C-alpha positions in Angstrom: 95.7 104.8 104.5 94.3 104.7 108.0 95.1 102.9 111.3 92.3 101.1 113.1 92.7 101.4 116.9 91.0 99.0 119.3 91.2 99.2 123.1 89.2 97.8 126.0 88.1 101.3 127.0 86.9 104.1 124.7 89.3 106.4 126.6 92.4 104.4 125.8 91.4 104.2 122.2 90.7 107.9 121.9 94.2 108.7 123.4 96.0 106.5 120.9 93.8 108.0 118.1 94.7 111.5 119.2 98.4 110.8 119.4 98.5 109.4 115.8 96.5 112.2 114.3 98.8 114.7 116.0 101.5 113.1 113.9 99.5 113.6 110.7 98.5 109.9 110.6 94.9 109.0 109.8 93.5 106.9 112.7 90.1 105.8 113.9 89.2 104.2 117.2 86.5 101.5 117.6 85.0 99.6 120.5 83.1 96.4 120.6 83.6 93.2 118.5 80.8 94.0 116.1 82.2 97.5 115.3 85.7 96.0 114.9 84.4 93.5 112.4 82.6 96.1 110.4 85.7 98.4 110.3 88.0 95.6 109.3 85.8 94.6 106.4 85.8 98.3 105.2 89.6 98.0 105.0 92.5 99.4 107.0 96.2 100.0 106.7 97.1 98.5 110.1 95.5 97.4 113.4 96.7 98.9 116.7 95.4 96.8 119.6 96.0 96.5 123.3 97.1 93.0 124.4 94.3 92.8 127.1 91.8 93.2 124.3 93.0 90.2 122.4 90.6 87.7 124.1 87.2 86.2 123.5 85.1 87.7 120.7 87.7 90.2 119.7 90.4 87.6 119.0 87.8 85.6 117.1 86.9 88.6 114.9 90.6 89.3 114.1 91.6 85.7 113.4 88.5 85.1 111.2 89.3 88.3 109.2 92.9 87.2 108.8 91.9 83.8 107.6 89.6 85.3 105.0 92.3 87.7 103.5 93.2 87.5 99.9 96.5 85.7 99.2 98.2 89.1 98.6 97.1 90.6 101.9 98.9 90.4 105.2 97.4 92.9 107.6 100.1 94.5 109.9 99.0 94.3 113.6 100.7 96.3 116.3 100.1 94.9 119.8 100.8 97.1 122.9 101.8 94.9 125.7 102.2 95.6 129.5 104.1 92.5 130.3 106.7 92.4 127.5 107.4 90.1 124.6 107.6 87.0 126.7 104.1 87.3 128.2 101.5 84.6 127.4 99.3 87.2 125.7 102.2 88.5 123.5 103.2 85.0 122.5 99.6 84.2 121.7 99.3 87.3 119.5 102.4 86.3 117.5 101.2 82.7 117.2 97.6 83.5 116.1 98.0 86.8 114.2 101.1 86.4 112.1 102.3 89.8 111.0 102.7 91.3 114.5 104.9 94.0 116.0 105.1 94.1 119.8 105.3 97.4 121.5 106.0 97.3 125.3 104.2 99.9 127.3 104.8 102.6 128.3 105.8 103.4 124.7 107.2 106.8 123.7 105.2 108.7 121.1 108.0 108.8 118.6 108.5 105.0 118.9 104.7 104.4 118.4 104.5 106.7 115.4 107.6 105.2 113.9 106.2 101.6 114.3 102.9 102.7 112.8 104.5 104.4 109.8 106.6 101.3 109.2 103.5 99.1 109.3 101.7 101.4 106.8 104.7 101.4 104.5 104.6 97.6 104.5 100.8 97.6 103.8 101.3 100.1 101.0 103.8 97.8 99.4 101.3 94.9 99.6 98.8 97.1 97.6 101.5 98.0 95.1 102.4 94.4 94.6 98.8 93.5 94.1 98.4 96.3 91.5 101.7 95.2 89.8 100.5 91.6 89.6 97.2 92.8 88.1 99.2 94.7 85.5 101.5 91.7 85.0 98.5 89.4 84.4 97.1 91.9 81.8 100.6 92.2 80.2 100.9 88.4 79.9 97.4 88.0 78.5 98.1 90.7 76.0 101.5 89.3 75.1 99.9 85.8 74.6 97.3 87.3 72.3 99.9 89.2 70.3 102.1 86.1 70.0 99.3 83.8 69.1 98.1 85.9 66.2 101.3 85.3 64.1 101.5 81.7 65.3 98.1 81.0 63.7 99.1 81.7 60.1 102.4 80.0 60.6 100.7 76.9 61.8 98.1 77.0 59.1 100.6 77.6 56.3 102.8 74.7 57.6 99.8 72.3 57.5 98.9 73.4 54.0 102.5 73.0 52.7 102.7 69.6 54.3 99.7 68.4 52.3 100.8 70.2 49.1 104.3 68.8 49.0 104.4 65.3 50.5 108.1 64.8 49.8 110.6 63.5 52.4 112.5 66.8 52.3 109.4 69.0 52.6 108.1 66.8 55.3 111.3 67.2 57.3 111.2 71.0 57.0 107.5 71.3 57.8 108.0 69.0 60.8 110.7 71.4 62.1 108.4 74.4 61.7 105.6 72.5 63.3 107.7 71.5 66.3 109.0 75.0 66.9 105.5 76.5 66.5 104.2 74.0 69.0 107.1 74.8 71.4 106.4 78.6 71.2 102.7 77.9 71.8 103.5 75.9 74.9 105.8 78.6 76.2 103.0 81.2 75.9 100.6 78.9 77.6 103.0 78.1 80.4 103.5 81.8 81.2 99.7 82.3 81.4 99.2 79.2 83.6 101.8 80.4 86.0 100.2 83.8 86.3 96.8 82.2 86.9 98.1 79.8 89.5 100.1 82.5 91.4 97.0 84.6 91.7 94.6 81.8 92.5 92.6 82.2 89.3 93.2 78.8 87.7 90.2 76.5 88.2 90.2 72.8 87.4 87.5 71.4 85.2 87.2 67.9 86.6 85.4 65.3 84.5 85.5 61.5 83.9 88.5 60.3 82.0 90.8 57.2 82.2 94.5 56.5 82.8 94.7 55.1 79.2 93.4 58.4 77.7 95.8 60.5 79.8 98.8 58.3 78.8 97.9 58.4 75.1 97.5 62.1 75.0 100.6 62.8 77.1 102.7 60.7 74.7 101.2 62.5 71.7 102.6 65.8 73.1 106.0 64.4 74.1 106.6 62.0 71.3 108.3 64.5 69.0 111.0 65.4 71.5 111.5 61.8 72.4 111.8 60.5 68.9 114.0 63.4 67.7 116.6 62.4 70.3 116.4 58.7 69.5 115.3 57.8 73.1 114.1 54.3 73.9 110.7 54.7 75.4 109.0 52.0 77.6 105.4 52.4 78.8 103.9 50.3 81.5 100.3 50.8 82.6 97.5 48.7 84.1 95.9 46.3 81.7 92.5 46.9 83.3 90.3 50.0 82.8 91.3 52.7 85.4 88.8 55.5 85.7 89.7 59.0 86.9 87.8 62.1 87.7 90.2 64.9 86.9 90.9 67.9 84.7 92.0 65.8 81.7 93.8 68.7 79.9 95.8 69.7 83.0 96.7 66.2 84.0 97.9 65.4 80.4 99.9 68.6 80.6 101.5 67.6 83.9 102.5 64.1 82.7 103.7 65.4 79.3 105.8 68.0 81.1 107.5 65.2 83.0 108.2 63.4 79.8 109.5 66.5 78.0 111.7 67.2 80.9 113.1 63.7 80.7 113.7 64.1 76.9 115.5 67.4 77.5 118.0 66.1 80.0 118.6 62.6 78.7 121.4 62.1 76.1 120.4 60.9 72.6 119.8 57.2 72.6 119.0 57.1 76.3 116.2 55.4 78.1 112.9 56.9 79.3 110.0 55.0 80.9 106.5 56.0 81.9 104.9 53.7 84.5 101.4 54.0 85.9 100.4 52.2 89.0 97.3 52.2 91.2 98.3 52.2 94.8 95.0 53.0 96.6 94.0 55.7 97.3 96.4 57.0 94.6 97.2 56.7 91.0 100.9 57.3 90.4 102.5 58.4 87.1 106.3 57.8 87.2 108.7 59.0 84.6 112.2 57.7 84.9 115.2 58.5 82.7 118.9 57.6 82.3 119.9 61.2 82.0 122.2 63.6 83.9 120.4 63.2 87.2 120.0 65.8 89.9 122.1 66.8 92.9 120.4 65.8 96.1 120.2 69.3 97.5 118.4 70.4 94.4 115.6 67.8 94.5 113.0 70.0 96.1 114.2 73.2 94.4 113.8 71.6 91.0 110.1 72.3 91.2 110.5 76.1 91.8 109.4 78.6 89.2 112.1 79.3 86.5 114.4 76.7 88.1 116.5 74.9 85.5 119.0 72.1 86.1 122.0 72.7 83.8 125.7 72.4 84.0 127.8 75.5 84.6 128.1 77.6 81.5 125.4 75.7 79.6 122.7 77.7 78.0 119.2 77.4 79.4 116.5 75.5 77.5 113.0 76.8 77.9 111.6 78.9 80.8 112.0 76.4 83.6 108.2 76.2 84.2 107.4 72.7 83.2 108.1 70.9 86.5 106.6 73.8 88.5 103.4 73.5 86.6 103.4 69.7 86.9 103.5 69.9 90.7 101.0 72.8 90.7 98.5 70.8 88.7 99.0 67.7 90.9 98.4 69.7 94.0 95.3 71.3 92.6 94.0 67.8 92.1 94.8 67.0 95.8 97.9 65.1 94.9 101.7 65.7 94.9 104.8 65.6 92.7 108.2 64.4 93.9 111.7 64.0 92.4 114.3 61.4 93.1 117.9 61.0 91.9 121.0 59.2 93.2 123.0 62.1 91.9 124.7 63.5 88.8 124.8 61.2 85.7 122.6 58.6 87.5 119.2 59.5 86.0 116.1 60.9 87.6 112.7 59.8 88.5 109.6 62.0 88.9 106.4 60.7 90.5 103.1 62.5 90.1 100.2 61.2 92.3 96.5 62.1 92.3 93.6 60.6 94.1 92.1 57.5 92.6 88.3 57.0 92.1 86.0 54.0 92.4 84.9 52.3 89.3 81.3 53.6 89.7 82.5 57.2 90.1 83.3 57.4 86.4 80.7 57.3 83.7 80.8 55.0 80.8 81.1 58.0 78.4 84.7 58.5 79.2 85.9 56.6 76.1 87.6 58.6 73.4 85.3 60.3 70.9 85.0 58.6 67.5 85.4 61.3 65.0 83.0 61.5 62.1 84.6 61.9 58.6 81.9 64.4 57.6 82.1 66.5 60.7 83.0 69.7 58.7 80.1 71.2 56.9 80.4 72.6 53.3 79.1 76.1 54.1 81.8 77.7 56.3 82.6 81.4 56.9 86.1 82.4 58.2 86.2 85.9 59.8 89.5 87.5 60.8 91.0 90.9 60.4 94.5 89.3 60.2 94.4 88.4 56.5 97.3 86.0 56.7 95.5 84.1 59.4 92.2 84.2 57.5 93.6 83.0 54.2 95.9 80.3 55.6 92.9 78.9 57.5 90.9 79.1 54.3 93.5 77.1 52.5 93.7 74.5 55.3 89.9 74.1 55.3 89.9 73.7 51.5 92.3 70.7 51.9 89.6 69.1 54.1 87.0 69.3 51.3 85.5 72.6 52.4 85.1 75.8 50.2 84.9 78.6 52.8 84.1 82.2 52.4 86.3 84.8 54.0 85.5 88.3 55.4 87.6 90.6 57.6 85.4 92.2 60.2 82.3 91.5 62.3 79.9 93.7 60.4 80.8 91.9 57.1 80.3 88.6 58.9 76.7 89.6 59.9 75.9 90.8 56.4 77.3 87.6 54.8 75.4 85.4 57.2 72.1 87.3 56.5 72.6 86.6 52.8 74.1 83.1 52.7 73.3 81.3 55.9 76.6 79.4 56.4 76.4 76.4 58.7 79.6 77.2 60.5 81.3 80.5 61.3 84.9 80.5 62.6 85.5 84.0 63.9 88.2 86.1 65.5 86.9 88.3 68.4 89.2 91.3 68.3 88.4 93.0 65.1 87.7 96.6 63.8 84.3 97.9 62.7 82.5 95.3 64.9 84.1 92.8 67.2 83.4 89.1 67.3 81.3 89.2 70.4 78.9 91.8 69.0 78.8 90.0 65.6 77.9 86.7 67.4 75.0 88.4 69.2 73.8 89.9 65.9 74.0 86.6 64.1 72.1 84.8 66.8 69.3 87.4 66.5 68.9 86.8 62.7 66.7 84.3 61.1 68.5 80.9 61.2 71.0 82.3 63.7 70.0 79.8 66.4 71.1 76.9 64.2 74.5 78.0 63.0 77.6 76.8 64.9 79.7 79.7 66.0 83.4 79.1 66.8 85.5 81.8 68.5 89.1 81.7 67.4 91.3 84.1 69.3 94.6 84.8 71.0 92.7 85.4 74.3 92.6 82.2 76.2 91.8 82.8 79.9 88.7 81.5 81.6 87.1 84.9 81.6 87.6 85.1 77.8 85.9 81.7 77.4 83.0 82.8 79.6 82.6 86.0 77.6 82.5 84.0 74.3 79.9 81.7 75.7 77.8 84.6 76.9 78.0 86.2 73.4 76.6 83.0 71.8 79.6 81.1 70.7 79.4 77.3 70.8 83.1 76.7 71.0 86.2 78.7 72.0 89.6 77.9 70.5 92.9 79.6 71.1 95.1 80.3 68.1 96.7 78.4 66.4 93.7 76.1 65.6 94.2 72.4 65.0 91.7 71.1 62.5 91.5 67.9 64.5 90.3 69.8 67.5 87.6 71.6 65.5 86.5 68.3 64.0 86.4 66.6 67.5 84.3 69.4 68.9 81.8 69.3 66.0 81.6 65.6 66.4 81.0 65.9 70.1 78.0 64.3 71.8 74.8 66.3 71.9 75.7 68.8 69.2 73.6 68.5 65.9 76.0 68.3 63.0 75.8 71.3 60.6 75.0 70.5 57.0 
């Protein structure tokens, strides 16, 4: 890792370069703003610059480079000053450049070398943290995939049992399994979302929606927790149509997280309310509860990652990510999330605000999709090397009037399609013999392959995975476990011919 040296004169730069190299430090001296820009873009461990050089084009080059750094990067800059730390130039360097170490000249060789080595150690740690975060992201993605695989057959089997044994006792048991499976799925998704947000990789997918749709879907997610605790729920929203342009999934997730938080910290039989108000230029979602409340010095900290409000000695519930994600999603929309409480045992109120839109900014197609009863075709192929997942999905589809075929690898899927021409293929992507991506490409190249609906069903759920599935020829991408309702809704979506 090298040190970039910039001085007003080539002679000063050469002297500093020679001193550093004499101490077994890699260094290179540059002159001129254009050369400085070029060398910075190539990468460096630290920048050593004389204070008199920090003016005009040079200061512009350095500040522009710093502004364009990746979030993980904070280039160390050592400024050699003649007039001490209180000089105007030194103060300007600290103000504009951030990660600055001031060295008053004349500086002893040992002091200079020590300061440079310290800066390089700090820079090395930045690279190590970046590498660690990359490995962490991969670990979380792999963990999510491995957890989702067993969740899929559990979810499928639960749905099958619920339909096979419609007795009150069986319904209670399958409801318990369903709630816990959904909870595990949310925990996995929360971990992945946090990793994406932390690394700046989560991108919103804004589209027309409405306040009413957001409220309905948020309540669907949170209703189980609210009802199981016997909470009294009040919902107040505008009577008129209120359009939004937002990432519907993320906004629903944010509001439902506030509702789930209220359910978690409100005693059984307590009160929870969801109020939506349009206060131009904002739409505000307010969730209020009669629960344990929050100490005032914890109101801001409550949104921190892994922060959980609980009494001393009380076991934690969840990962402490719900409120953190709610605020993150609000801020990604250009909004905010705030908490208010008068103190312990006095309840809490959380407000999530996002920018409102004008009526003509939303399209009329934002109304909920009307699902077709015959959205599932008769000729369906299920492909998954996890036989439990394959056969439980087979049983679940059979209960919806479908008689699917099942194979266990991509090569078998291609061969089956060539013979039988199913109208719908629901296929895992990570399989032996031939993976789902290659199988999708092969199927698309066969006669009739342009007409089949290909659905990727996988434990890999990041945006890059969805893009890869689309590139391979899949029409839809679902993360395990699959809800039949979501599949039906997609097949009934606008603009997609229905398979026979």
